[in-house]
Biopython code that builds the backbone (N, CA, C, O; Angstrom):
import numpy as np
from Bio.PDB.StructureBuilder import StructureBuilder

atoms = [
    (1, "UNK", "N", (119.342, 232.865, 205.654)),
    (1, "UNK", "CA", (119.227, 233.359, 207.006)),
    (1, "UNK", "C", (120.229, 234.479, 207.224)),
    (1, "UNK", "O", (121.331, 234.467, 206.675)),
    (2, "UNK", "N", (119.845, 235.398, 207.995)),
    (2, "UNK", "CA", (120.662, 236.583, 208.310)),
    (2, "UNK", "C", (121.802, 236.203, 209.222)),
    (2, "UNK", "O", (121.674, 235.297, 210.045)),
    (3, "UNK", "N", (122.924, 236.895, 209.078)),
    (3, "UNK", "CA", (124.085, 236.643, 209.927)),
    (3, "UNK", "C", (123.793, 236.884, 211.396)),
    (3, "UNK", "O", (124.270, 236.150, 212.261)),
    (4, "UNK", "N", (122.977, 237.955, 211.687)),
    (4, "UNK", "CA", (122.629, 238.259, 213.026)),
    (4, "UNK", "C", (121.827, 237.138, 213.667)),
    (4, "UNK", "O", (122.090, 236.763, 214.810)),
    (5, "UNK", "N", (120.863, 236.607, 212.955)),
    (5, "UNK", "CA", (120.073, 235.483, 213.465)),
    (5, "UNK", "C", (120.942, 234.272, 213.700)),
    (5, "UNK", "O", (120.748, 233.551, 214.678)),
    (6, "UNK", "N", (121.886, 234.038, 212.832)),
    (6, "UNK", "CA", (122.788, 232.878, 212.979)),
    (6, "UNK", "C", (123.641, 233.060, 214.235)),
    (6, "UNK", "O", (123.856, 232.113, 214.991)),
    (7, "UNK", "N", (124.112, 234.257, 214.444)),
    (7, "UNK", "CA", (124.955, 234.540, 215.630)),
    (7, "UNK", "C", (124.122, 234.353, 216.912)),
    (7, "UNK", "O", (124.616, 233.781, 217.884)),
    (8, "UNK", "N", (122.909, 234.813, 216.923)),
    (8, "UNK", "CA", (122.049, 234.682, 218.106)),
    (8, "UNK", "C", (121.768, 233.214, 218.380)),
    (8, "UNK", "O", (121.815, 232.766, 219.526)),
    (9, "UNK", "N", (121.473, 232.463, 217.314)),
    (9, "UNK", "CA", (121.170, 231.026, 217.483)),
    (9, "UNK", "C", (122.369, 230.274, 218.027)),
    (9, "UNK", "O", (122.218, 229.329, 218.801)),
    (10, "UNK", "N", (123.579, 230.698, 217.614)),
    (10, "UNK", "CA", (124.789, 230.019, 218.146)),
    (10, "UNK", "C", (125.039, 230.336, 219.599)),
    (10, "UNK", "O", (125.705, 229.554, 220.277)),
    (11, "UNK", "N", (124.547, 231.425, 220.102)),
    (11, "UNK", "CA", (124.727, 231.820, 221.497)),
    (11, "UNK", "C", (123.642, 231.278, 222.430)),
    (11, "UNK", "O", (123.858, 231.167, 223.637)),
    (12, "UNK", "N", (122.501, 230.947, 221.883)),
    (12, "UNK", "CA", (121.364, 230.512, 222.722)),
    (12, "UNK", "C", (121.429, 228.996, 222.855)),
    (12, "UNK", "O", (121.576, 228.285, 221.862)),
    (13, "UNK", "N", (121.319, 228.503, 224.096)),
    (13, "UNK", "CA", (121.447, 227.069, 224.326)),
    (13, "UNK", "C", (120.185, 226.334, 223.834)),
    (13, "UNK", "O", (120.302, 225.361, 223.089)),
    (14, "UNK", "N", (119.003, 226.773, 224.230)),
    (14, "UNK", "CA", (117.760, 226.096, 223.817)),
    (14, "UNK", "C", (116.843, 227.140, 223.201)),
    (14, "UNK", "O", (116.448, 228.096, 223.868)),
    (15, "UNK", "N", (116.504, 226.959, 221.929)),
    (15, "UNK", "CA", (115.586, 227.859, 221.233)),
    (15, "UNK", "C", (114.442, 227.027, 220.674)),
    (15, "UNK", "O", (114.640, 226.250, 219.739)),
    (16, "UNK", "N", (113.246, 227.180, 221.236)),
    (16, "UNK", "CA", (112.132, 226.374, 220.848)),
    (16, "UNK", "C", (111.414, 226.896, 219.624)),
    (16, "UNK", "O", (111.078, 226.130, 218.721)),
    (17, "UNK", "N", (111.179, 228.186, 219.589)),
    (17, "UNK", "CA", (110.441, 228.780, 218.463)),
    (17, "UNK", "C", (111.396, 229.548, 217.576)),
    (17, "UNK", "O", (112.483, 229.925, 218.013)),
    (18, "UNK", "N", (111.002, 229.785, 216.330)),
    (18, "UNK", "CA", (111.900, 230.556, 215.423)),
    (18, "UNK", "C", (111.986, 232.015, 215.814)),
    (18, "UNK", "O", (111.078, 232.562, 216.440)),
    (19, "UNK", "N", (113.091, 232.639, 215.436)),
    (19, "UNK", "CA", (113.260, 234.074, 215.742)),
    (19, "UNK", "C", (112.405, 234.945, 214.880)),
    (19, "UNK", "O", (111.957, 234.526, 213.813)),
    (20, "UNK", "N", (112.169, 236.158, 215.327)),
    (20, "UNK", "CA", (111.356, 237.125, 214.563)),
    (20, "UNK", "C", (112.122, 237.575, 213.314)),
    (20, "UNK", "O", (113.254, 237.162, 213.061)),
    (21, "UNK", "N", (111.460, 238.430, 212.557)),
    (21, "UNK", "CA", (112.102, 239.014, 211.382)),
    (21, "UNK", "C", (113.206, 239.929, 211.823)),
    (21, "UNK", "O", (113.289, 240.287, 212.997)),
    (22, "UNK", "N", (114.073, 240.320, 210.881)),
    (22, "UNK", "CA", (115.229, 241.107, 211.182)),
    (22, "UNK", "C", (114.927, 242.453, 211.834)),
    (22, "UNK", "O", (115.585, 242.850, 212.796)),
    (23, "UNK", "N", (113.931, 243.144, 211.305)),
    (23, "UNK", "CA", (113.570, 244.438, 211.860)),
    (23, "UNK", "C", (113.052, 244.339, 213.288)),
    (23, "UNK", "O", (113.455, 245.103, 214.165)),
    (24, "UNK", "N", (112.160, 243.393, 213.505)),
    (24, "UNK", "CA", (111.603, 243.231, 214.830)),
    (24, "UNK", "C", (112.660, 242.756, 215.843)),
    (24, "UNK", "O", (112.651, 243.155, 217.008)),
    (25, "UNK", "N", (113.554, 241.906, 215.370)),
    (25, "UNK", "CA", (114.611, 241.387, 216.235)),
    (25, "UNK", "C", (115.544, 242.546, 216.607)),
    (25, "UNK", "O", (115.949, 242.651, 217.764)),
    (26, "UNK", "N", (115.881, 243.387, 215.685)),
    (26, "UNK", "CA", (116.751, 244.543, 215.973)),
    (26, "UNK", "C", (116.095, 245.478, 216.998)),
    (26, "UNK", "O", (116.763, 245.987, 217.898)),
    (27, "UNK", "N", (114.799, 245.696, 216.854)),
    (27, "UNK", "CA", (114.122, 246.576, 217.824)),
    (27, "UNK", "C", (114.164, 246.006, 219.246)),
    (27, "UNK", "O", (114.426, 246.730, 220.207)),
    (28, "UNK", "N", (113.903, 244.706, 219.366)),
    (28, "UNK", "CA", (113.943, 244.086, 220.711)),
    (28, "UNK", "C", (115.344, 244.145, 221.292)),
    (28, "UNK", "O", (115.526, 244.456, 222.469)),
    (29, "UNK", "N", (116.324, 243.846, 220.467)),
    (29, "UNK", "CA", (117.716, 243.873, 220.968)),
    (29, "UNK", "C", (118.170, 245.242, 221.349)),
    (29, "UNK", "O", (118.871, 245.394, 222.349)),
    (30, "UNK", "N", (117.797, 246.265, 220.586)),
    (30, "UNK", "CA", (118.191, 247.629, 220.908)),
    (30, "UNK", "C", (117.557, 248.061, 222.234)),
    (30, "UNK", "O", (118.158, 248.823, 222.993)),
    (31, "UNK", "N", (116.380, 247.587, 222.503)),
    (31, "UNK", "CA", (115.696, 247.955, 223.716)),
    (31, "UNK", "C", (116.251, 247.232, 224.945)),
    (31, "UNK", "O", (116.332, 247.816, 226.025)),
    (32, "UNK", "N", (116.627, 245.977, 224.780)),
    (32, "UNK", "CA", (117.044, 245.154, 225.919)),
    (32, "UNK", "C", (118.546, 245.077, 226.221)),
    (32, "UNK", "O", (118.950, 244.768, 227.342)),
    (33, "UNK", "N", (119.360, 245.364, 225.204)),
    (33, "UNK", "CA", (120.805, 245.305, 225.387)),
    (33, "UNK", "C", (121.389, 246.701, 225.500)),
    (33, "UNK", "O", (120.782, 247.673, 225.050)),
    (34, "UNK", "N", (122.575, 246.801, 226.106)),
    (34, "UNK", "CA", (123.277, 248.087, 226.124)),
    (34, "UNK", "C", (123.808, 248.340, 224.754)),
    (34, "UNK", "O", (123.814, 247.446, 223.907)),
    (35, "UNK", "N", (124.259, 249.552, 224.519)),
    (35, "UNK", "CA", (124.762, 249.925, 223.203)),
    (35, "UNK", "C", (125.994, 249.096, 222.837)),
    (35, "UNK", "O", (126.114, 248.632, 221.704)),
    (36, "UNK", "N", (126.920, 248.905, 223.801)),
    (36, "UNK", "CA", (128.080, 248.101, 223.515)),
    (36, "UNK", "C", (127.772, 246.651, 223.241)),
    (36, "UNK", "O", (128.371, 246.025, 222.366)),
    (37, "UNK", "N", (126.804, 246.107, 224.020)),
    (37, "UNK", "CA", (126.431, 244.710, 223.811)),
    (37, "UNK", "C", (125.841, 244.529, 222.409)),
    (37, "UNK", "O", (126.180, 243.594, 221.685)),
    (38, "UNK", "N", (124.948, 245.454, 222.054)),
    (38, "UNK", "CA", (124.317, 245.364, 220.737)),
    (38, "UNK", "C", (125.379, 245.497, 219.630)),
    (38, "UNK", "O", (125.368, 244.757, 218.646)),
    (39, "UNK", "N", (126.279, 246.444, 219.814)),
    (39, "UNK", "CA", (127.346, 246.645, 218.804)),
    (39, "UNK", "C", (128.246, 245.444, 218.720)),
    (39, "UNK", "O", (128.659, 245.062, 217.625)),
    (40, "UNK", "N", (128.563, 244.835, 219.844)),
    (40, "UNK", "CA", (129.387, 243.608, 219.893)),
    (40, "UNK", "C", (128.656, 242.498, 219.143)),
    (40, "UNK", "O", (129.283, 241.771, 218.372)),
    (41, "UNK", "N", (127.388, 242.354, 219.341)),
    (41, "UNK", "CA", (126.645, 241.304, 218.635)),
    (41, "UNK", "C", (126.656, 241.510, 217.132)),
    (41, "UNK", "O", (126.812, 240.557, 216.368)),
    (42, "UNK", "N", (126.488, 242.760, 216.708)),
    (42, "UNK", "CA", (126.515, 243.097, 215.287)),
    (42, "UNK", "C", (127.921, 242.852, 214.712)),
    (42, "UNK", "O", (128.043, 242.327, 213.606)),
    (43, "UNK", "N", (128.963, 243.217, 215.431)),
    (43, "UNK", "CA", (130.328, 243.035, 214.963)),
    (43, "UNK", "C", (130.696, 241.559, 214.888)),
    (43, "UNK", "O", (131.318, 241.134, 213.915)),
    (44, "UNK", "N", (130.334, 240.784, 215.871)),
    (44, "UNK", "CA", (130.685, 239.360, 215.835)),
    (44, "UNK", "C", (129.889, 238.612, 214.806)),
    (44, "UNK", "O", (130.328, 237.563, 214.333)),
    (45, "UNK", "N", (128.719, 239.121, 214.439)),
    (45, "UNK", "CA", (127.962, 238.467, 213.347)),
    (45, "UNK", "C", (128.590, 238.750, 211.997)),
    (45, "UNK", "O", (128.495, 237.932, 211.082)),
    (46, "UNK", "N", (129.243, 239.923, 211.863)),
    (46, "UNK", "CA", (129.887, 240.268, 210.578)),
    (46, "UNK", "C", (131.376, 239.843, 210.541)),
    (46, "UNK", "O", (131.874, 239.399, 209.507)),
    (47, "UNK", "N", (132.054, 239.984, 211.654)),
    (47, "UNK", "CA", (133.483, 239.670, 211.715)),
    (47, "UNK", "C", (133.711, 238.551, 212.710)),
    (47, "UNK", "O", (132.933, 238.372, 213.647)),
    (48, "UNK", "N", (134.766, 237.809, 212.509)),
    (48, "UNK", "CA", (135.145, 236.817, 213.504)),
    (48, "UNK", "C", (136.498, 237.137, 214.071)),
    (48, "UNK", "O", (137.212, 236.241, 214.521)),
    (49, "UNK", "N", (136.862, 238.394, 214.059)),
    (49, "UNK", "CA", (138.156, 238.857, 214.479)),
    (49, "UNK", "C", (138.008, 239.627, 215.793)),
    (49, "UNK", "O", (137.384, 240.688, 215.810)),
    (50, "UNK", "N", (138.561, 239.120, 216.880)),
    (50, "UNK", "CA", (138.461, 239.734, 218.176)),
    (50, "UNK", "C", (139.134, 241.079, 218.211)),
    (50, "UNK", "O", (138.576, 242.047, 218.728)),
    (51, "UNK", "N", (140.331, 241.147, 217.665)),
    (51, "UNK", "CA", (141.111, 242.413, 217.699)),
    (51, "UNK", "C", (140.383, 243.547, 217.006)),
    (51, "UNK", "O", (140.390, 244.672, 217.508)),
    (52, "UNK", "N", (139.752, 243.287, 215.862)),
    (52, "UNK", "CA", (138.998, 244.327, 215.178)),
    (52, "UNK", "C", (137.795, 244.775, 216.015)),
    (52, "UNK", "O", (137.509, 245.968, 216.123)),
    (53, "UNK", "N", (137.101, 243.805, 216.599)),
    (53, "UNK", "CA", (135.957, 244.132, 217.454)),
    (53, "UNK", "C", (136.380, 244.956, 218.667)),
    (53, "UNK", "O", (135.675, 245.886, 219.059)),
    (54, "UNK", "N", (137.493, 244.633, 219.248)),
    (54, "UNK", "CA", (138.003, 245.395, 220.379)),
    (54, "UNK", "C", (138.354, 246.828, 219.970)),
    (54, "UNK", "O", (138.090, 247.784, 220.699)),
    (55, "UNK", "N", (138.943, 246.944, 218.810)),
    (55, "UNK", "CA", (139.276, 248.318, 218.318)),
    (55, "UNK", "C", (138.013, 249.122, 218.045)),
    (55, "UNK", "O", (137.940, 250.302, 218.385)),
    (56, "UNK", "N", (137.032, 248.494, 217.440)),
    (56, "UNK", "CA", (135.766, 249.223, 217.165)),
    (56, "UNK", "C", (135.064, 249.643, 218.447)),
    (56, "UNK", "O", (134.489, 250.731, 218.493)),
    (57, "UNK", "N", (135.091, 248.823, 219.485)),
    (57, "UNK", "CA", (134.441, 249.101, 220.733)),
    (57, "UNK", "C", (135.295, 249.890, 221.717)),
    (57, "UNK", "O", (134.801, 250.289, 222.771)),
    (58, "UNK", "N", (136.564, 250.125, 221.398)),
    (58, "UNK", "CA", (137.511, 250.813, 222.246)),
    (58, "UNK", "C", (137.665, 250.141, 223.613)),
    (58, "UNK", "O", (137.625, 250.803, 224.650)),
    (59, "UNK", "N", (137.840, 248.815, 223.598)),
    (59, "UNK", "CA", (138.029, 248.039, 224.840)),
    (59, "UNK", "C", (139.206, 247.087, 224.638)),
    (59, "UNK", "O", (139.635, 246.830, 223.513)),
    (60, "UNK", "N", (139.714, 246.573, 225.754)),
    (60, "UNK", "CA", (140.780, 245.565, 225.606)),
    (60, "UNK", "C", (140.157, 244.185, 225.578)),
    (60, "UNK", "O", (138.940, 244.047, 225.694)),
    (61, "UNK", "N", (141.000, 243.147, 225.420)),
    (61, "UNK", "CA", (140.540, 241.781, 225.206)),
    (61, "UNK", "C", (139.868, 241.243, 226.475)),
    (61, "UNK", "O", (138.941, 240.440, 226.372)),
    (62, "UNK", "N", (140.306, 241.658, 227.657)),
    (62, "UNK", "CA", (139.721, 241.236, 228.892)),
    (62, "UNK", "C", (138.292, 241.702, 229.018)),
    (62, "UNK", "O", (137.397, 240.928, 229.359)),
    (63, "UNK", "N", (138.084, 242.986, 228.736)),
    (63, "UNK", "CA", (136.715, 243.537, 228.777)),
    (63, "UNK", "C", (135.852, 242.930, 227.690)),
    (63, "UNK", "O", (134.653, 242.734, 227.887)),
    (64, "UNK", "N", (136.453, 242.625, 226.530)),
    (64, "UNK", "CA", (135.726, 241.951, 225.461)),
    (64, "UNK", "C", (135.203, 240.609, 225.920)),
    (64, "UNK", "O", (134.056, 240.255, 225.647)),
    (65, "UNK", "N", (136.051, 239.853, 226.626)),
    (65, "UNK", "CA", (135.648, 238.497, 227.092)),
    (65, "UNK", "C", (134.502, 238.646, 228.111)),
    (65, "UNK", "O", (133.540, 237.879, 228.068)),
    (66, "UNK", "N", (134.596, 239.611, 229.008)),
    (66, "UNK", "CA", (133.512, 239.826, 230.009)),
    (66, "UNK", "C", (132.234, 240.233, 229.345)),
    (66, "UNK", "O", (131.171, 239.701, 229.663)),
    (67, "UNK", "N", (132.317, 241.196, 228.398)),
    (67, "UNK", "CA", (131.140, 241.694, 227.682)),
    (67, "UNK", "C", (130.487, 240.589, 226.872)),
    (67, "UNK", "O", (129.261, 240.495, 226.809)),
    (68, "UNK", "N", (131.307, 239.758, 226.256)),
    (68, "UNK", "CA", (130.827, 238.618, 225.475)),
    (68, "UNK", "C", (130.056, 237.649, 226.363)),
    (68, "UNK", "O", (128.999, 237.160, 225.965)),
    (69, "UNK", "N", (130.568, 237.362, 227.561)),
    (69, "UNK", "CA", (129.927, 236.463, 228.502)),
    (69, "UNK", "C", (128.600, 237.030, 228.973)),
    (69, "UNK", "O", (127.610, 236.304, 229.061)),
    (70, "UNK", "N", (128.574, 238.314, 229.274)),
    (70, "UNK", "CA", (127.331, 238.968, 229.725)),
    (70, "UNK", "C", (126.298, 238.941, 228.625)),
    (70, "UNK", "O", (125.120, 238.694, 228.885)),
    (71, "UNK", "N", (126.716, 239.190, 227.406)),
    (71, "UNK", "CA", (125.824, 239.175, 226.254)),
    (71, "UNK", "C", (125.192, 237.796, 226.054)),
    (71, "UNK", "O", (123.987, 237.694, 225.823)),
    (72, "UNK", "N", (125.988, 236.752, 226.140)),
    (72, "UNK", "CA", (125.485, 235.413, 225.992)),
    (72, "UNK", "C", (124.511, 235.082, 227.104)),
    (72, "UNK", "O", (123.488, 234.438, 226.869)),
    (73, "UNK", "N", (124.824, 235.519, 228.312)),
    (73, "UNK", "CA", (123.956, 235.255, 229.484)),
    (73, "UNK", "C", (122.597, 235.969, 229.278)),
    (73, "UNK", "O", (121.548, 235.381, 229.540)),
    (74, "UNK", "N", (122.618, 237.216, 228.817)),
    (74, "UNK", "CA", (121.396, 237.941, 228.581)),
    (74, "UNK", "C", (120.545, 237.288, 227.506)),
    (74, "UNK", "O", (119.325, 237.193, 227.642)),
    (75, "UNK", "N", (121.200, 236.833, 226.421)),
    (75, "UNK", "CA", (120.444, 236.231, 225.338)),
    (75, "UNK", "C", (119.777, 234.914, 225.738)),
    (75, "UNK", "O", (118.808, 234.490, 225.108)),
    (76, "UNK", "N", (120.285, 234.282, 226.763)),
    (76, "UNK", "CA", (119.712, 233.024, 227.219)),
    (76, "UNK", "C", (118.660, 233.211, 228.292)),
    (76, "UNK", "O", (118.143, 232.219, 228.805)),
    (77, "UNK", "N", (118.319, 234.444, 228.657)),
    (77, "UNK", "CA", (117.260, 234.689, 229.603)),
    (77, "UNK", "C", (115.903, 234.388, 228.948)),
    (77, "UNK", "O", (115.658, 234.760, 227.801)),
    (78, "UNK", "N", (115.048, 233.721, 229.687)),
    (78, "UNK", "CA", (113.751, 233.298, 229.107)),
    (78, "UNK", "C", (112.908, 234.477, 228.647)),
    (78, "UNK", "O", (112.280, 234.408, 227.590)),
    (79, "UNK", "N", (112.882, 235.547, 229.412)),
    (79, "UNK", "CA", (112.100, 236.688, 229.050)),
    (79, "UNK", "C", (112.543, 237.290, 227.717)),
    (79, "UNK", "O", (111.713, 237.601, 226.863)),
    (80, "UNK", "N", (113.833, 237.449, 227.548)),
    (80, "UNK", "CA", (114.349, 237.984, 226.275)),
    (80, "UNK", "C", (114.131, 237.013, 225.119)),
    (80, "UNK", "O", (113.839, 237.441, 224.002)),
    (81, "UNK", "N", (114.270, 235.712, 225.373)),
    (81, "UNK", "CA", (114.073, 234.728, 224.298)),
    (81, "UNK", "C", (112.604, 234.795, 223.847)),
    (81, "UNK", "O", (112.330, 234.673, 222.653)),
    (82, "UNK", "N", (111.667, 234.983, 224.767)),
    (82, "UNK", "CA", (110.269, 235.080, 224.403)),
    (82, "UNK", "C", (109.976, 236.299, 223.552)),
    (82, "UNK", "O", (109.132, 236.254, 222.658)),
    (83, "UNK", "N", (110.673, 237.384, 223.831)),
    (83, "UNK", "CA", (110.503, 238.594, 223.034)),
    (83, "UNK", "C", (111.132, 238.460, 221.649)),
    (83, "UNK", "O", (110.634, 239.045, 220.687)),
    (84, "UNK", "N", (112.223, 237.695, 221.538)),
    (84, "UNK", "CA", (112.905, 237.571, 220.286)),
    (84, "UNK", "C", (112.220, 236.536, 219.371)),
    (84, "UNK", "O", (112.438, 236.546, 218.160)),
    (85, "UNK", "N", (111.417, 235.669, 219.932)),
    (85, "UNK", "CA", (110.749, 234.638, 219.117)),
    (85, "UNK", "C", (109.359, 235.105, 218.709)),
    (85, "UNK", "O", (108.725, 235.914, 219.386)),
    (86, "UNK", "N", (108.907, 234.570, 217.580)),
    (86, "UNK", "CA", (107.579, 234.988, 217.077)),
    (86, "UNK", "C", (106.494, 234.144, 217.653)),
    (86, "UNK", "O", (105.320, 234.351, 217.344)),
]
sb = StructureBuilder()
sb.init_structure("model")
sb.init_model(0)
sb.init_chain("A")
sb.init_seg("    ")
for serial, (resi, resn, name, xyz) in enumerate(atoms, 1):
    if name == "N":
        sb.init_residue(resn, " ", resi, " ")
    sb.init_atom(name, np.array(xyz, "f"), 0.0, 1.0, " ", f" {name:<3s}", serial, name[0])
structure = sb.get_structure()
């Protein structure tokens, strides 16, 4: 399983159907998330270091926490979950 799919599954509270393929999933996420949210999702799937992610995104840890919460909230929206699932 892809690291991105694993990261998304860890953020979603209830996932009934399996996620789409990597290419389709990336297209949906690029369309529905902001650039920073998408980049944060990619960074957290590859790295587990908050400081590195903050440096890459040019934000401080407070903004990182807020952005992370917004990202998790968006990923749990039913409409987006339906688009991400096959």
